[in-house]
PDB file of N, CA, C and O in Angstrom:
ATOM      1  N   GLU A   1      84.340  73.965 253.975  1.00  0.00           N
ATOM      2  CA  GLU A   1      85.346  73.206 253.758  1.00  0.00           C
ATOM      3  C   GLU A   1      85.208  71.593 253.940  1.00  0.00           C
ATOM      4  O   GLU A   1      85.194  70.712 253.080  1.00  0.00           O
ATOM      5  N   HIS A   2      85.118  71.514 255.281  1.00  0.00           N
ATOM      6  CA  HIS A   2      84.812  69.960 255.572  1.00  0.00           C
ATOM      7  C   HIS A   2      84.271  69.927 256.877  1.00  0.00           C
ATOM      8  O   HIS A   2      84.339  71.003 257.472  1.00  0.00           O
ATOM      9  N   VAL A   3      83.750  68.977 257.486  1.00  0.00           N
ATOM     10  CA  VAL A   3      82.916  69.003 258.693  1.00  0.00           C
ATOM     11  C   VAL A   3      83.759  69.429 259.794  1.00  0.00           C
ATOM     12  O   VAL A   3      83.163  70.083 260.650  1.00  0.00           O
ATOM     13  N   HIS A   4      84.968  69.228 259.986  1.00  0.00           N
ATOM     14  CA  HIS A   4      85.691  69.476 260.940  1.00  0.00           C
ATOM     15  C   HIS A   4      86.134  70.907 261.154  1.00  0.00           C
ATOM     16  O   HIS A   4      86.706  71.288 262.176  1.00  0.00           O
ATOM     17  N   SER A   5      85.848  71.625 260.184  1.00  0.00           N
ATOM     18  CA  SER A   5      86.175  73.012 260.116  1.00  0.00           C
ATOM     19  C   SER A   5      85.060  73.988 260.910  1.00  0.00           C
ATOM     20  O   SER A   5      85.302  75.085 261.413  1.00  0.00           O
ATOM     21  N   HIS A   6      83.807  73.304 260.882  1.00  0.00           N
ATOM     22  CA  HIS A   6      82.610  74.194 261.185  1.00  0.00           C
ATOM     23  C   HIS A   6      82.574  74.898 262.662  1.00  0.00           C
ATOM     24  O   HIS A   6      81.848  75.835 262.996  1.00  0.00           O
ATOM     25  N   ASP A   7      83.607  74.164 263.516  1.00  0.00           N
ATOM     26  CA  ASP A   7      83.447  74.919 264.991  1.00  0.00           C
ATOM     27  C   ASP A   7      84.505  75.839 264.930  1.00  0.00           C
ATOM     28  O   ASP A   7      84.710  76.462 265.972  1.00  0.00           O
ATOM     29  N   TRP A   8      85.374  76.127 263.774  1.00  0.00           N
ATOM     30  CA  TRP A   8      86.695  77.088 264.029  1.00  0.00           C
ATOM     31  C   TRP A   8      86.197  78.535 264.251  1.00  0.00           C
ATOM     32  O   TRP A   8      86.890  79.370 264.832  1.00  0.00           O
ATOM     33  N   GLN A   9      84.854  78.817 263.721  1.00  0.00           N
ATOM     34  CA  GLN A   9      84.591  80.427 263.728  1.00  0.00           C
ATOM     35  C   GLN A   9      84.648  80.798 265.522  1.00  0.00           C
ATOM     36  O   GLN A   9      85.177  81.807 265.988  1.00  0.00           O
ATOM     37  N   ALA A  10      84.085  79.899 266.191  1.00  0.00           N
ATOM     38  CA  ALA A  10      84.145  80.068 267.642  1.00  0.00           C
ATOM     39  C   ALA A  10      85.473  80.366 268.215  1.00  0.00           C
ATOM     40  O   ALA A  10      85.537  80.829 269.353  1.00  0.00           O
ATOM     41  N   SER A  11      86.570  80.133 267.502  1.00  0.00           N
ATOM     42  CA  SER A  11      88.045  80.017 268.103  1.00  0.00           C
ATOM     43  C   SER A  11      88.719  81.419 267.563  1.00  0.00           C
ATOM     44  O   SER A  11      89.725  81.867 268.114  1.00  0.00           O
ATOM     45  N   ILE A  12      88.109  82.067 266.471  1.00  0.00           N
ATOM     46  CA  ILE A  12      88.980  83.062 265.586  1.00  0.00           C
ATOM     47  C   ILE A  12      88.168  84.403 265.933  1.00  0.00           C
ATOM     48  O   ILE A  12      86.977  84.361 266.242  1.00  0.00           O
ATOM     49  N   SER A  13      88.865  85.535 265.864  1.00  0.00           N
ATOM     50  CA  SER A  13      88.078  86.844 265.929  1.00  0.00           C
ATOM     51  C   SER A  13      87.793  87.438 264.505  1.00  0.00           C
ATOM     52  O   SER A  13      87.338  88.580 264.431  1.00  0.00           O
ATOM     53  N   ILE A  14      88.039  86.722 263.393  1.00  0.00           N
ATOM     54  CA  ILE A  14      87.786  87.422 262.111  1.00  0.00           C
ATOM     55  C   ILE A  14      86.759  86.308 261.351  1.00  0.00           C
ATOM     56  O   ILE A  14      86.717  85.090 261.525  1.00  0.00           O
ATOM     57  N   PRO A  15      85.995  87.100 260.503  1.00  0.00           N
ATOM     58  CA  PRO A  15      84.879  86.216 259.702  1.00  0.00           C
ATOM     59  C   PRO A  15      85.551  85.151 259.173  1.00  0.00           C
ATOM     60  O   PRO A  15      86.738  85.310 258.890  1.00  0.00           O
ATOM     61  N   MET A  16      84.941  83.930 258.954  1.00  0.00           N
ATOM     62  CA  MET A  16      85.246  82.869 258.210  1.00  0.00           C
ATOM     63  C   MET A  16      84.364  82.552 257.071  1.00  0.00           C
ATOM     64  O   MET A  16      83.146  82.673 257.205  1.00  0.00           O
ATOM     65  N   THR A  17      84.965  82.094 255.788  1.00  0.00           N
ATOM     66  CA  THR A  17      84.109  81.616 254.829  1.00  0.00           C
ATOM     67  C   THR A  17      84.729  80.352 254.577  1.00  0.00           C
ATOM     68  O   THR A  17      85.911  80.028 254.457  1.00  0.00           O
ATOM     69  N   ARG A  18      83.534  79.644 254.520  1.00  0.00           N
ATOM     70  CA  ARG A  18      83.586  78.120 254.275  1.00  0.00           C
ATOM     71  C   ARG A  18      83.222  77.670 252.900  1.00  0.00           C
ATOM     72  O   ARG A  18      82.039  77.575 252.574  1.00  0.00           O
ATOM     73  N   TRP A  19      84.201  77.389 252.081  1.00  0.00           N
ATOM     74  CA  TRP A  19      83.758  76.947 250.517  1.00  0.00           C
ATOM     75  C   TRP A  19      84.047  75.512 250.211  1.00  0.00           C
ATOM     76  O   TRP A  19      84.757  74.819 250.940  1.00  0.00           O
ATOM     77  N   THR A  20      83.510  75.107 249.175  1.00  0.00           N
ATOM     78  CA  THR A  20      83.647  73.887 248.835  1.00  0.00           C
ATOM     79  C   THR A  20      85.119  73.950 247.812  1.00  0.00           C
ATOM     80  O   THR A  20      85.712  75.024 247.712  1.00  0.00           O
ATOM     81  N   GLU A  21      85.510  72.991 247.250  1.00  0.00           N
ATOM     82  CA  GLU A  21      86.707  72.921 246.335  1.00  0.00           C
ATOM     83  C   GLU A  21      86.186  73.883 245.171  1.00  0.00           C
ATOM     84  O   GLU A  21      86.822  74.893 244.870  1.00  0.00           O
ATOM     85  N   ARG A  22      85.066  73.541 244.566  1.00  0.00           N
ATOM     86  CA  ARG A  22      84.304  74.158 243.438  1.00  0.00           C
ATOM     87  C   ARG A  22      84.317  75.364 243.566  1.00  0.00           C
ATOM     88  O   ARG A  22      84.653  76.111 242.648  1.00  0.00           O
ATOM     89  N   GLU A  23      83.892  75.840 244.925  1.00  0.00           N
ATOM     90  CA  GLU A  23      83.701  77.476 244.971  1.00  0.00           C
ATOM     91  C   GLU A  23      84.985  78.171 245.269  1.00  0.00           C
ATOM     92  O   GLU A  23      84.923  79.399 245.214  1.00  0.00           O
ATOM     93  N   TYR A  24      86.183  77.621 245.587  1.00  0.00           N
ATOM     94  CA  TYR A  24      87.213  78.050 245.675  1.00  0.00           C
ATOM     95  C   TYR A  24      87.828  78.388 244.335  1.00  0.00           C
ATOM     96  O   TYR A  24      88.353  79.477 244.103  1.00  0.00           O
ATOM     97  N   ARG A  25      87.728  77.299 243.378  1.00  0.00           N
ATOM     98  CA  ARG A  25      88.091  77.411 241.971  1.00  0.00           C
ATOM     99  C   ARG A  25      87.173  78.523 241.390  1.00  0.00           C
ATOM    100  O   ARG A  25      87.672  79.334 240.610  1.00  0.00           O
ATOM    101  N   THR A  26      85.915  78.602 241.712  1.00  0.00           N
ATOM    102  CA  THR A  26      85.129  79.864 240.914  1.00  0.00           C
ATOM    103  C   THR A  26      85.540  80.836 241.250  1.00  0.00           C
ATOM    104  O   THR A  26      85.841  81.666 240.392  1.00  0.00           O
ATOM    105  N   ALA A  27      85.726  81.139 242.699  1.00  0.00           N
ATOM    106  CA  ALA A  27      86.291  82.376 243.166  1.00  0.00           C
ATOM    107  C   ALA A  27      87.605  82.910 242.693  1.00  0.00           C
ATOM    108  O   ALA A  27      87.775  84.106 242.453  1.00  0.00           O
ATOM    109  N   PHE A  28      88.537  81.991 242.566  1.00  0.00           N
ATOM    110  CA  PHE A  28      89.875  82.315 241.767  1.00  0.00           C
ATOM    111  C   PHE A  28      89.521  82.650 240.319  1.00  0.00           C
ATOM    112  O   PHE A  28      90.034  83.678 239.875  1.00  0.00           O
ATOM    113  N   ARG A  29      88.823  82.031 239.615  1.00  0.00           N
ATOM    114  CA  ARG A  29      88.449  82.258 238.220  1.00  0.00           C
ATOM    115  C   ARG A  29      87.880  83.597 238.038  1.00  0.00           C
ATOM    116  O   ARG A  29      88.217  84.320 237.101  1.00  0.00           O
ATOM    117  N   ASP A  30      86.830  84.009 239.123  1.00  0.00           N
ATOM    118  CA  ASP A  30      86.134  85.407 239.154  1.00  0.00           C
ATOM    119  C   ASP A  30      86.939  86.433 239.457  1.00  0.00           C
ATOM    120  O   ASP A  30      86.630  87.594 239.192  1.00  0.00           O
ATOM    121  N   ALA A  31      88.089  86.083 240.064  1.00  0.00           N
ATOM    122  CA  ALA A  31      89.135  87.361 240.395  1.00  0.00           C
ATOM    123  C   ALA A  31      90.146  87.443 239.277  1.00  0.00           C
ATOM    124  O   ALA A  31      90.997  88.332 239.281  1.00  0.00           O
ATOM    125  N   GLY A  32      90.064  86.419 238.196  1.00  0.00           N
ATOM    126  CA  GLY A  32      90.994  86.768 237.166  1.00  0.00           C
ATOM    127  C   GLY A  32      92.033  85.766 237.316  1.00  0.00           C
ATOM    128  O   GLY A  32      93.091  86.054 236.756  1.00  0.00           O
ATOM    129  N   PHE A  33      91.994  84.737 237.892  1.00  0.00           N
ATOM    130  CA  PHE A  33      93.199  83.627 237.951  1.00  0.00           C
ATOM    131  C   PHE A  33      92.598  82.394 237.171  1.00  0.00           C
ATOM    132  O   PHE A  33      91.426  82.019 237.169  1.00  0.00           O
ATOM    133  N   ALA A  34      93.611  81.889 236.553  1.00  0.00           N
ATOM    134  CA  ALA A  34      93.405  80.511 236.223  1.00  0.00           C
ATOM    135  C   ALA A  34      93.925  79.280 237.290  1.00  0.00           C
ATOM    136  O   ALA A  34      95.064  79.284 237.757  1.00  0.00           O
ATOM    137  N   VAL A  35      93.158  78.483 237.528  1.00  0.00           N
ATOM    138  CA  VAL A  35      93.518  77.443 238.667  1.00  0.00           C
ATOM    139  C   VAL A  35      94.607  76.571 238.054  1.00  0.00           C
ATOM    140  O   VAL A  35      94.368  75.810 237.117  1.00  0.00           O
ATOM    141  N   ALA A  36      95.779  76.701 238.595  1.00  0.00           N
ATOM    142  CA  ALA A  36      97.015  75.807 238.109  1.00  0.00           C
ATOM    143  C   ALA A  36      96.865  74.439 238.767  1.00  0.00           C
ATOM    144  O   ALA A  36      97.119  73.409 238.142  1.00  0.00           O
ATOM    145  N   ALA A  37      96.444  74.435 240.054  1.00  0.00           N
ATOM    146  CA  ALA A  37      96.413  73.207 240.728  1.00  0.00           C
ATOM    147  C   ALA A  37      95.655  73.464 242.090  1.00  0.00           C
ATOM    148  O   ALA A  37      95.678  74.496 242.762  1.00  0.00           O
ATOM    149  N   GLN A  38      95.011  72.342 242.329  1.00  0.00           N
ATOM    150  CA  GLN A  38      94.161  72.425 243.713  1.00  0.00           C
ATOM    151  C   GLN A  38      94.212  70.976 244.300  1.00  0.00           C
ATOM    152  O   GLN A  38      93.762  70.081 243.585  1.00  0.00           O
ATOM    153  N   ASP A  39      94.743  70.635 245.601  1.00  0.00           N
ATOM    154  CA  ASP A  39      95.148  69.513 246.260  1.00  0.00           C
ATOM    155  C   ASP A  39      95.013  69.733 247.780  1.00  0.00           C
ATOM    156  O   ASP A  39      95.019  70.812 248.372  1.00  0.00           O
ATOM    157  N   ARG A  40      94.894  68.532 248.274  1.00  0.00           N
ATOM    158  CA  ARG A  40      94.689  68.626 249.802  1.00  0.00           C
ATOM    159  C   ARG A  40      95.938  68.018 250.422  1.00  0.00           C
ATOM    160  O   ARG A  40      96.319  66.884 250.135  1.00  0.00           O
ATOM    161  N   ILE A  41      96.640  68.920 251.394  1.00  0.00           N
ATOM    162  CA  ILE A  41      97.958  68.249 251.640  1.00  0.00           C
ATOM    163  C   ILE A  41      97.688  67.668 252.941  1.00  0.00           C
ATOM    164  O   ILE A  41      97.425  68.469 253.838  1.00  0.00           O
ATOM    165  N   PRO A  42      97.702  66.425 253.221  1.00  0.00           N
ATOM    166  CA  PRO A  42      97.888  65.758 254.583  1.00  0.00           C
ATOM    167  C   PRO A  42      98.577  66.373 255.461  1.00  0.00           C
ATOM    168  O   PRO A  42      99.564  66.963 255.023  1.00  0.00           O
ATOM    169  N   ASP A  43      98.328  66.445 256.855  1.00  0.00           N
ATOM    170  CA  ASP A  43      98.893  66.717 257.974  1.00  0.00           C
ATOM    171  C   ASP A  43      99.510  65.611 258.438  1.00  0.00           C
ATOM    172  O   ASP A  43      98.811  64.768 258.999  1.00  0.00           O
ATOM    173  N   THR A  44     101.045  65.376 258.289  1.00  0.00           N
ATOM    174  CA  THR A  44     101.441  64.148 258.659  1.00  0.00           C
ATOM    175  C   THR A  44     102.306  64.439 259.970  1.00  0.00           C
ATOM    176  O   THR A  44     102.911  63.475 260.440  1.00  0.00           O
ATOM    177  N   GLU A  45     102.409  65.554 260.540  1.00  0.00           N
ATOM    178  CA  GLU A  45     102.967  65.971 261.624  1.00  0.00           C
ATOM    179  C   GLU A  45     102.167  65.787 262.787  1.00  0.00           C
ATOM    180  O   GLU A  45     102.786  65.538 263.821  1.00  0.00           O
ATOM    181  N   THR A  46     100.950  65.854 262.843  1.00  0.00           N
ATOM    182  CA  THR A  46     100.087  66.007 264.087  1.00  0.00           C
ATOM    183  C   THR A  46      99.871  64.251 264.466  1.00  0.00           C
ATOM    184  O   THR A  46      99.283  63.388 263.814  1.00  0.00           O
ATOM    185  N   GLU A  47     100.504  64.169 265.599  1.00  0.00           N
ATOM    186  CA  GLU A  47     100.321  62.788 266.133  1.00  0.00           C
ATOM    187  C   GLU A  47      98.998  62.187 266.382  1.00  0.00           C
ATOM    188  O   GLU A  47      98.169  62.951 266.877  1.00  0.00           O
ATOM    189  N   ILE A  48      98.654  61.059 266.157  1.00  0.00           N
ATOM    190  CA  ILE A  48      97.410  60.362 266.235  1.00  0.00           C
ATOM    191  C   ILE A  48      97.454  59.328 267.100  1.00  0.00           C
ATOM    192  O   ILE A  48      98.067  58.306 266.791  1.00  0.00           O
ATOM    193  N   PRO A  49      96.891  59.434 268.152  1.00  0.00           N
ATOM    194  CA  PRO A  49      97.089  58.120 269.199  1.00  0.00           C
ATOM    195  C   PRO A  49      96.318  56.913 268.582  1.00  0.00           C
ATOM    196  O   PRO A  49      95.441  56.939 267.718  1.00  0.00           O
ATOM    197  N   PRO A  50      96.873  55.830 269.252  1.00  0.00           N
ATOM    198  CA  PRO A  50      96.239  54.389 269.087  1.00  0.00           C
ATOM    199  C   PRO A  50      94.778  54.559 269.401  1.00  0.00           C
ATOM    200  O   PRO A  50      94.336  55.327 270.256  1.00  0.00           O
ATOM    201  N   ALA A  51      93.975  53.658 268.519  1.00  0.00           N
ATOM    202  CA  ALA A  51      92.330  53.509 268.795  1.00  0.00           C
ATOM    203  C   ALA A  51      91.971  53.474 270.387  1.00  0.00           C
ATOM    204  O   ALA A  51      90.981  54.080 270.799  1.00  0.00           O
ATOM    205  N   ASP A  52      92.742  52.806 271.179  1.00  0.00           N
ATOM    206  CA  ASP A  52      92.202  52.490 272.481  1.00  0.00           C
ATOM    207  C   ASP A  52      92.502  53.528 273.436  1.00  0.00           C
ATOM    208  O   ASP A  52      92.346  53.397 274.650  1.00  0.00           O
ATOM    209  N   ALA A  53      93.003  54.718 272.775  1.00  0.00           N
ATOM    210  CA  ALA A  53      93.146  56.302 273.573  1.00  0.00           C
ATOM    211  C   ALA A  53      92.014  57.045 273.243  1.00  0.00           C
ATOM    212  O   ALA A  53      92.002  58.191 273.692  1.00  0.00           O
ATOM    213  N   PHE A  54      90.987  56.662 272.521  1.00  0.00           N
ATOM    214  CA  PHE A  54      89.690  57.239 272.012  1.00  0.00           C
ATOM    215  C   PHE A  54      88.649  56.720 273.050  1.00  0.00           C
ATOM    216  O   PHE A  54      88.757  55.618 273.587  1.00  0.00           O
ATOM    217  N   PRO A  55      87.617  57.608 273.296  1.00  0.00           N
ATOM    218  CA  PRO A  55      87.608  59.199 272.925  1.00  0.00           C
ATOM    219  C   PRO A  55      88.637  60.006 273.852  1.00  0.00           C
ATOM    220  O   PRO A  55      89.073  59.656 274.949  1.00  0.00           O
ATOM    221  N   THR A  56      88.910  61.155 273.145  1.00  0.00           N
ATOM    222  CA  THR A  56      89.783  62.102 273.767  1.00  0.00           C
ATOM    223  C   THR A  56      88.894  63.261 274.047  1.00  0.00           C
ATOM    224  O   THR A  56      87.693  63.180 273.790  1.00  0.00           O
ATOM    225  N   GLU A  57      89.421  64.346 274.563  1.00  0.00           N
ATOM    226  CA  GLU A  57      88.682  65.539 274.897  1.00  0.00           C
ATOM    227  C   GLU A  57      88.274  66.341 273.431  1.00  0.00           C
ATOM    228  O   GLU A  57      87.202  66.942 273.356  1.00  0.00           O
ATOM    229  N   GLU A  58      88.970  66.305 272.592  1.00  0.00           N
ATOM    230  CA  GLU A  58      88.539  66.726 271.358  1.00  0.00           C
ATOM    231  C   GLU A  58      87.953  65.876 270.230  1.00  0.00           C
ATOM    232  O   GLU A  58      87.260  66.404 269.361  1.00  0.00           O
ATOM    233  N   TRP A  59      88.239  64.480 270.231  1.00  0.00           N
ATOM    234  CA  TRP A  59      87.777  63.581 269.324  1.00  0.00           C
ATOM    235  C   TRP A  59      87.196  62.409 269.758  1.00  0.00           C
ATOM    236  O   TRP A  59      87.775  61.702 270.583  1.00  0.00           O
ATOM    237  N   GLU A  60      86.090  62.111 269.288  1.00  0.00           N
ATOM    238  CA  GLU A  60      85.267  61.012 269.603  1.00  0.00           C
ATOM    239  C   GLU A  60      85.799  59.724 269.409  1.00  0.00           C
ATOM    240  O   GLU A  60      85.861  58.842 270.265  1.00  0.00           O
ATOM    241  N   THR A  61      86.268  59.643 267.973  1.00  0.00           N
ATOM    242  CA  THR A  61      86.937  58.550 267.453  1.00  0.00           C
ATOM    243  C   THR A  61      88.376  58.688 266.681  1.00  0.00           C
ATOM    244  O   THR A  61      88.704  59.710 266.078  1.00  0.00           O
ATOM    245  N   ARG A  62      89.098  57.641 266.773  1.00  0.00           N
ATOM    246  CA  ARG A  62      90.430  57.889 266.035  1.00  0.00           C
ATOM    247  C   ARG A  62      90.142  58.053 264.394  1.00  0.00           C
ATOM    248  O   ARG A  62      90.853  58.810 263.732  1.00  0.00           O
ATOM    249  N   GLU A  63      89.193  57.393 263.862  1.00  0.00           N
ATOM    250  CA  GLU A  63      88.835  57.506 262.535  1.00  0.00           C
ATOM    251  C   GLU A  63      88.492  59.193 262.141  1.00  0.00           C
ATOM    252  O   GLU A  63      89.029  59.763 261.191  1.00  0.00           O
ATOM    253  N   ALA A  64      87.770  59.666 262.814  1.00  0.00           N
ATOM    254  CA  ALA A  64      87.551  61.009 262.739  1.00  0.00           C
ATOM    255  C   ALA A  64      88.580  61.830 262.552  1.00  0.00           C
ATOM    256  O   ALA A  64      88.606  62.649 261.632  1.00  0.00           O
ATOM    257  N   MET A  65      89.626  61.661 263.510  1.00  0.00           N
ATOM    258  CA  MET A  65      91.116  62.418 263.762  1.00  0.00           C
ATOM    259  C   MET A  65      91.721  62.195 262.435  1.00  0.00           C
ATOM    260  O   MET A  65      92.149  63.177 261.829  1.00  0.00           O
ATOM    261  N   VAL A  66      91.816  60.919 261.866  1.00  0.00           N
ATOM    262  CA  VAL A  66      92.475  60.329 260.719  1.00  0.00           C
ATOM    263  C   VAL A  66      92.160  61.208 259.463  1.00  0.00           C
ATOM    264  O   VAL A  66      92.944  61.842 258.756  1.00  0.00           O
ATOM    265  N   GLU A  67      90.788  61.075 259.374  1.00  0.00           N
ATOM    266  CA  GLU A  67      89.737  61.898 258.369  1.00  0.00           C
ATOM    267  C   GLU A  67      90.327  63.513 258.371  1.00  0.00           C
ATOM    268  O   GLU A  67      90.574  64.093 257.313  1.00  0.00           O
ATOM    269  N   ARG A  68      90.489  64.056 259.514  1.00  0.00           N
ATOM    270  CA  ARG A  68      90.606  65.519 259.468  1.00  0.00           C
ATOM    271  C   ARG A  68      92.139  65.528 259.137  1.00  0.00           C
ATOM    272  O   ARG A  68      92.426  66.127 258.101  1.00  0.00           O
ATOM    273  N   TYR A  69      92.974  65.075 259.707  1.00  0.00           N
ATOM    274  CA  TYR A  69      94.414  65.378 259.574  1.00  0.00           C
ATOM    275  C   TYR A  69      94.972  64.808 258.317  1.00  0.00           C
ATOM    276  O   TYR A  69      95.724  65.466 257.598  1.00  0.00           O
ATOM    277  N   ARG A  70      94.552  63.401 258.007  1.00  0.00           N
ATOM    278  CA  ARG A  70      95.195  62.822 256.975  1.00  0.00           C
ATOM    279  C   ARG A  70      94.732  62.748 255.717  1.00  0.00           C
ATOM    280  O   ARG A  70      95.465  62.838 254.732  1.00  0.00           O
ATOM    281  N   GLU A  71      93.284  62.552 255.666  1.00  0.00           N
ATOM    282  CA  GLU A  71      92.554  62.549 254.431  1.00  0.00           C
ATOM    283  C   GLU A  71      91.985  63.970 254.104  1.00  0.00           C
ATOM    284  O   GLU A  71      91.981  64.260 252.908  1.00  0.00           O
ATOM    285  N   PHE A  72      91.470  64.963 255.042  1.00  0.00           N
ATOM    286  CA  PHE A  72      91.249  66.324 254.489  1.00  0.00           C
ATOM    287  C   PHE A  72      92.271  67.259 254.463  1.00  0.00           C
ATOM    288  O   PHE A  72      92.317  68.093 253.559  1.00  0.00           O
ATOM    289  N   GLY A  73      93.285  67.206 255.554  1.00  0.00           N
ATOM    290  CA  GLY A  73      94.319  68.004 255.599  1.00  0.00           C
ATOM    291  C   GLY A  73      94.018  69.568 255.409  1.00  0.00           C
ATOM    292  O   GLY A  73      93.137  70.198 255.994  1.00  0.00           O
ATOM    293  N   THR A  74      95.032  70.118 254.364  1.00  0.00           N
ATOM    294  CA  THR A  74      94.756  71.474 254.293  1.00  0.00           C
ATOM    295  C   THR A  74      94.656  71.660 252.608  1.00  0.00           C
ATOM    296  O   THR A  74      95.457  71.188 251.802  1.00  0.00           O
ATOM    297  N   LEU A  75      93.497  72.448 252.305  1.00  0.00           N
ATOM    298  CA  LEU A  75      93.179  72.776 251.007  1.00  0.00           C
ATOM    299  C   LEU A  75      94.027  73.639 250.303  1.00  0.00           C
ATOM    300  O   LEU A  75      93.920  74.812 250.659  1.00  0.00           O
ATOM    301  N   LEU A  76      94.935  73.392 249.307  1.00  0.00           N
ATOM    302  CA  LEU A  76      95.809  74.192 248.669  1.00  0.00           C
ATOM    303  C   LEU A  76      95.263  74.412 247.397  1.00  0.00           C
ATOM    304  O   LEU A  76      95.180  73.442 246.643  1.00  0.00           O
ATOM    305  N   THR A  77      94.778  75.796 246.925  1.00  0.00           N
ATOM    306  CA  THR A  77      94.605  76.266 245.635  1.00  0.00           C
ATOM    307  C   THR A  77      95.654  77.188 244.923  1.00  0.00           C
ATOM    308  O   THR A  77      95.784  78.337 245.346  1.00  0.00           O
ATOM    309  N   VAL A  78      96.290  76.821 244.036  1.00  0.00           N
ATOM    310  CA  VAL A  78      97.163  77.489 243.315  1.00  0.00           C
ATOM    311  C   VAL A  78      96.779  78.064 242.068  1.00  0.00           C
ATOM    312  O   VAL A  78      96.715  77.367 241.055  1.00  0.00           O
ATOM    313  N   GLY A  79      96.424  79.720 242.062  1.00  0.00           N
ATOM    314  CA  GLY A  79      96.232  80.260 240.799  1.00  0.00           C
ATOM    315  C   GLY A  79      97.255  81.281 240.129  1.00  0.00           C
ATOM    316  O   GLY A  79      98.073  81.994 240.710  1.00  0.00           O
ATOM    317  N   VAL A  80      97.050  81.193 238.996  1.00  0.00           N
ATOM    318  CA  VAL A  80      98.072  81.993 238.139  1.00  0.00           C
ATOM    319  C   VAL A  80      97.283  83.342 237.260  1.00  0.00           C
ATOM    320  O   VAL A  80      96.423  83.182 236.394  1.00  0.00           O
ATOM    321  N   ARG A  81      97.724  84.430 237.648  1.00  0.00           N
ATOM    322  CA  ARG A  81      97.020  85.476 237.033  1.00  0.00           C
ATOM    323  C   ARG A  81      97.372  85.439 235.450  1.00  0.00           C
ATOM    324  O   ARG A  81      98.413  85.237 234.824  1.00  0.00           O
ATOM    325  N   LEU A  82      95.819  85.773 235.029  1.00  0.00           N
ATOM    326  CA  LEU A  82      95.672  85.831 233.478  1.00  0.00           C
ATOM    327  C   LEU A  82      96.015  87.206 233.086  1.00  0.00           C
ATOM    328  O   LEU A  82      95.982  87.536 231.900  1.00  0.00           O
TER     329      LEU A  82
END
């Protein structure tokens, strides 16, 4: 889905599939759904420290953290059964 999710597999105990937005829409259609909407929902609750607090244990730059939480956020795909 995005570069920041590539390491998640090591943190979970079930297989993970990373698809592009287009691949999600295709999978929905292949399963008999019409894609009603698709959008990225920014995470506005995660606190992002000021630039002088970086690097942190998890983030090299503030820009990368902003990209992950505010720009990429969570991909939401809504399908309607045909």
